[in-house]
Each structure stands twice: as C-alpha cells, then as structure tokens.
C-alpha positions, 0 to 999 in steps of 0.5 A: 508506460514501461520505457527503457529508462524505467527498466534501467532505473528499476534494475538499478534500484533493485540492485541498490535495495539488495546492497542495502540489505547486505549492508544491514546483515553485515552491520547487525551481524545477522547470518542469512541462515539465521533469517531463513531458520526464523522463517521456518520457525514461524508460528503457523497459526499466527503466520496464517492469520497474518497472511489472511489479513494481508489478503483482506488488506489487498481486497480492501485496496482493490475495493477502494480503487474500484469505488473511485474508478466506478464514480469516474466512469459510471458507464463502464464498470468492471467486476471486483475481480478485475480490480483485485487482479490488477491490484495484486499484480501491481503489489507483486510488481512493486516488489521489484520496481519503484512504487510509481513504476510498479503499482501506478503503472500497472493500474494505469495500464490496466485501465487503458488496455481495457479501455475503461477510462480516458487517460486523464480520468485513469490518471485521476482515479489511480492517483486519487486512490493512492492519495487515500492510501497515504492519508491515514499514516499521514494523519497519524504520523505526528502523534506517532513520532512524538510517542516514538521519540518519548515526547508524549505518553502512550495514553496521550498518543492513543487519544491524539490518534482517536481524536485525529481520526474523528476530527478528520471525519468532521473536516471532510464532512464540512469542507470535502468539496474544497479539499478534493478540488484542491487535490485535483488541481494539484494532481493536474499541475503535477501531471502538467509539470511532468509532461512539460506542457503549458496546459494539461487536459483535465478530467471532467468531474461530475459535481453531483452528490453521487460523484467523487466530490460527494460528501457521503462518498468521500466519507465512505472512502475515508472510513474504508481507508481507516479500516484498511489501515487498521488491518495493516497494523494488526497484521504487523502485530501478528507477524511479530507474535508469529516470529516470537520476537520480543517487540512491544505491541505499541512499538509496532503500532506507532512505528508503522505509520512512520515507516509507511510514510518513508514509502513516499520517498522510496528509491528502491522496490517496496523500499527494500533496504530503506524500510529495514534501516527504518525499523532497526533505527526506530525499534532500537528506541524501544530496546529491540535488538538490530537482529530482531528488527531485521527479522521482523522487517524481512518477515513482513516482506516475505509474508506479503509476497506469499499473500500476493502469490496465493491470490494470483495462484487462486486467479490462475486456478480459477481461470484454468477451470473456467477455460477448461469448462468452456472448452468441454462445453464446446466439445459437447 
C-alpha cells in the first residue's frame, strides 16, 4: 500500500534523480537546450518505429503478467485490457517512484481492489512475473560484460548469447519444477522477512501440468520473455538511429542488459540519473562521447513516457466513447 513513508522516500528519490541528471549535464558540459533541440531533430520514421516497439513491449509485458495471474486464479480471469491498463499505469508511475513502489504496488493494488486473487497469490503472481522480466538480462549479462570490457570478441559473445538462451530452454525443460519451487520458497521467505513474522501464508499452488509448475507453461513464459527482450533491444537501436547518434549497433545491444540489471538496485525512479551514468561509462568504452550517451539515454526515457502516455490516452478515449454510447442508449 502507498504509505506516508513510501511517499516521502519517492519524493526524495525523485529529487536525487534530478540532482544526478543535473550533475551529468554539468559533467558532460551538455546544455539543456541542446537536449531539447535533439528531441526536435529526431527522425520521425525511426522515432515512430521505436515508439511502436515500446507499445508492443508493453503489450507483451501485460500479456505475460496476465498468463501468470490466470494460472494462479483460473476461476477469476480478467480481459487483456485489464492487464494492459494496469501495466501501463505501473510503467508511468515507475517514472516518478522507485520500481517496487511504482510498478509492483500498482499491480498488487489492482489485483486486491478488483478482488482477483488473495494477498498471497497476488504477491506471487506479481513477483513471479517480475522475476521473468529480469531473467533474460541476467542470463545475457556475463557475455555482455565480457564483450563490453573487451575480454571476448563479438562473434564469441553472440555465440554465447545464443547458446545460453537455448541451453536455458533445456534446463527449464528438465528441472523446471524444482527451479520454480525454489523460487517460490525464496519469494515466500522474502515476504516473511519483510513482514517480520515467523510464518508467512503461502499461496496454494496447483501442481498439475496446467499450472505455473507445468513444463509447457514455463517454457512458453520463458520464450515470451525472450521475444519481449528482443523487442526492447531493437527499440534501443532504433532510438540511436532516430537521434542520428554515432553509436555502434553492438554497443547498444550488449550494454543494454548491463544497464537493465542496474534496475535491481534502483534508488531513483526508473533509475533516473544512475541509468544515464551507466550509459556514459559503458558507451565510453566504445569511444562514444558523453554528450551522445546523455542524449541517447534521455531519448530512451522521453520516448518511453510518450509511448505510455499514448496507450493511456487511447484508454481514456475508448472509455469516454463507451460511456457516451451507454449514456445515449439509456436516453433512448
């Protein structure tokens, strides 16, 4: 729930994020007017494609969350529109609050307010979904770090990535039940530790093939996560092209999982400031100037907010049309 403590910490973290961005602009000697001008000079075609992929990414994120929740609460299923709306709302909230307070709180609150699941199952569905959000960058991180720091060649890094993705498929195929049960126990322990209780209520998890412990479902969820991540990487490449920035394609591809994993230790909303510092440092290894790295990272943030606002605006228009049509039908 949104408590006074959460509000205060969110305000302080947002202030810290803006302070870090100010430091970055001072450090790189980039004028704010230059940043604004770079937004106006974005190539409309590639910027439009990037926004489209961001919307697709949001659809995939909501779809994945819906899959998990439906498996846990098969008797209380909701439409895809429900999950898309709250995923988008959580994405917007996350821009102004730390990720746990933003996205996780919105998802949890949505399930509780609409009485879709119990507290324990709601917690499990949200955290289990978030786990898969970070699984792919976690798998890709070792090869990405080795390539970025020039320990391995590009061809070796690409081979390791492909091999890791395929090998993980077979690992899930053989040990999926044991892995997921370990994950559930860990999540339950974390919840128990946070609540300061000796015992925490555990969600009753079905153990059949048609549950979150089922092999086919786990593999399907895994590959949805892989596709979702590929969409995210392509979006980054398109943003670099749209901004006309001299950043190598492979630099964007291999730096992305390293920066994304930093979100796990996010102290500011959507890693504001810290993400920009990460891009500057890591892209600097590819001879990218600090100014270009700052522009690229801020473009990512700006276009992400644009995509989220577009989705919420469409929801607002559709809701207005539906209510107007209902009002008209009642009048008749």
